[in-house]
C-alpha positions as CSV (number, residue, x, y, z in Angstrom):
1,X,-0.1,0.2,0.2
2,X,1.4,3.5,-0.9
3,X,1.5,6.0,1.9
4,X,-1.2,8.2,-0.5
5,X,-3.5,5.6,0.3
6,X,-3.5,5.9,4.0
7,X,-6.0,8.0,5.9
8,X,-4.6,10.9,7.8
9,X,-4.8,8.9,10.6
10,X,-2.5,6.1,9.4
11,X,-0.3,8.6,8.3
12,X,-0.3,9.9,11.9
13,X,0.5,6.9,13.7
14,X,3.1,6.0,11.1
15,X,5.4,9.3,12.0
16,X,4.3,9.0,16.0
17,X,5.9,5.2,15.3
18,X,8.9,6.5,13.9
19,X,9.7,9.2,16.3
20,X,9.1,6.7,19.3
21,X,11.7,4.3,17.4
22,X,13.9,7.0,17.1
23,X,13.7,8.5,20.7
24,X,14.0,5.1,22.1
25,X,16.8,3.9,19.6
26,X,19.0,7.5,19.5
27,X,17.3,9.8,22.0
28,X,16.0,12.9,21.7
29,X,17.4,14.9,19.1
30,X,16.4,18.0,16.7
31,X,17.5,16.0,13.6
32,X,18.2,12.1,12.5
33,X,20.3,10.9,9.6
34,X,18.7,9.3,6.7
35,X,20.1,5.8,8.1
36,X,18.7,6.3,11.6
37,X,15.3,7.4,10.1
38,X,15.2,4.4,7.3
39,X,16.4,1.7,10.4
40,X,13.4,3.1,12.2
41,X,10.7,3.1,9.3
42,X,11.9,-0.7,8.8
43,X,11.8,-1.7,12.8
44,X,8.0,-0.4,12.8
45,X,7.2,-2.5,9.6
46,X,6.7,0.5,7.5
47,X,7.6,-0.3,3.4
48,X,10.7,1.4,2.4
49,X,8.4,3.7,-0.4
50,X,7.3,5.6,2.9
51,X,10.6,6.5,3.8
52,X,10.6,9.8,2.1
53,X,8.0,11.2,4.1
54,X,9.6,10.3,7.3
55,X,12.6,11.9,6.0
56,X,10.7,15.1,5.2
57,X,9.9,15.1,9.2
58,X,13.0,14.2,10.9
59,X,15.9,15.3,8.8
60,X,17.0,18.8,8.2
61,X,16.8,20.4,4.5
62,X,20.4,20.1,3.8
63,X,20.6,16.7,4.7
64,X,17.2,15.6,2.7
65,X,18.6,17.5,-0.5
66,X,21.7,15.7,-0.3
67,X,20.5,12.1,0.2
68,X,18.2,12.9,-2.9
69,X,20.8,13.9,-4.7
70,X,23.2,11.3,-3.9
71,X,20.4,8.9,-5.1
72,X,19.6,11.0,-8.3
73,X,16.1,11.8,-7.4
74,X,14.7,15.4,-7.0
75,X,12.4,15.7,-4.1
76,X,11.3,19.3,-2.7
77,X,12.0,19.0,1.0
78,X,9.7,22.1,1.4
79,X,6.6,20.7,-0.5
80,X,6.8,17.4,1.2
81,X,7.4,18.7,4.7
82,X,4.5,21.3,4.1
83,X,2.8,18.1,3.0
84,X,3.5,16.0,5.9
85,X,2.6,18.7,8.7
86,X,-1.0,19.2,6.7
87,X,-1.3,15.6,7.3
88,X,-0.7,15.8,10.8
89,X,-3.3,18.7,11.2
90,X,-0.8,21.5,12.6
91,X,-1.9,24.4,11.9
92,X,1.1,26.3,10.8
93,X,-0.2,29.8,11.3
94,X,2.2,32.8,11.0
95,X,4.8,31.2,13.4
96,X,5.5,28.1,11.6
97,X,9.1,28.3,10.3
98,X,9.9,24.8,7.8
99,X,13.4,24.9,8.8
100,X,12.4,24.0,12.6
101,X,13.2,20.6,13.9
102,X,10.0,19.2,15.3
103,X,11.5,19.2,18.7
104,X,11.3,23.3,18.2
105,X,7.6,23.0,17.6
106,X,5.4,24.2,20.5
107,X,4.4,21.4,22.5
108,X,0.8,21.8,22.2
109,X,1.0,22.2,18.6
110,X,2.3,18.3,18.7
111,X,0.1,17.2,21.8
112,X,-1.9,14.0,20.8
113,X,0.5,13.2,17.8
114,X,3.7,13.0,20.3
115,X,2.6,12.1,23.9
116,X,5.0,9.7,24.0
117,X,8.0,12.5,24.0
C-alpha cells in the first residue's frame, strides 16, 4: 500500500511510531540521519516507499536534499514537509518555519501526536 492510500490517522500513526523508535534508540535529537530514520521505519514495519515522508519530518533540509541528490532523485523538501505537516493537521499559522526541528515546535502543537515524548 502506498502512503497516499493511507488515511490521515494512519499517516499520523506512522510518524508517531517512527518518532518513538528514534527517541528510544537514539535519544531525543533535533534531527536524525537518513540511516537512523530508515532503520526506524523498517523496525516499525513500514515499507521502504514511505521513508521519504519520515525523512521530511525528522531530517534537516540540507541532509534531505543531499541524500536525494546522492541517489539521483529530485525531491522538494519544503513541499514534502508542508504536506506532512498538513497531514498531521497542525495549524501552521504565521509562526511556522519549515526549517524548525520537530522538537522546536510548541508542545501544544504536537500534543496528541507525540504524547510519548
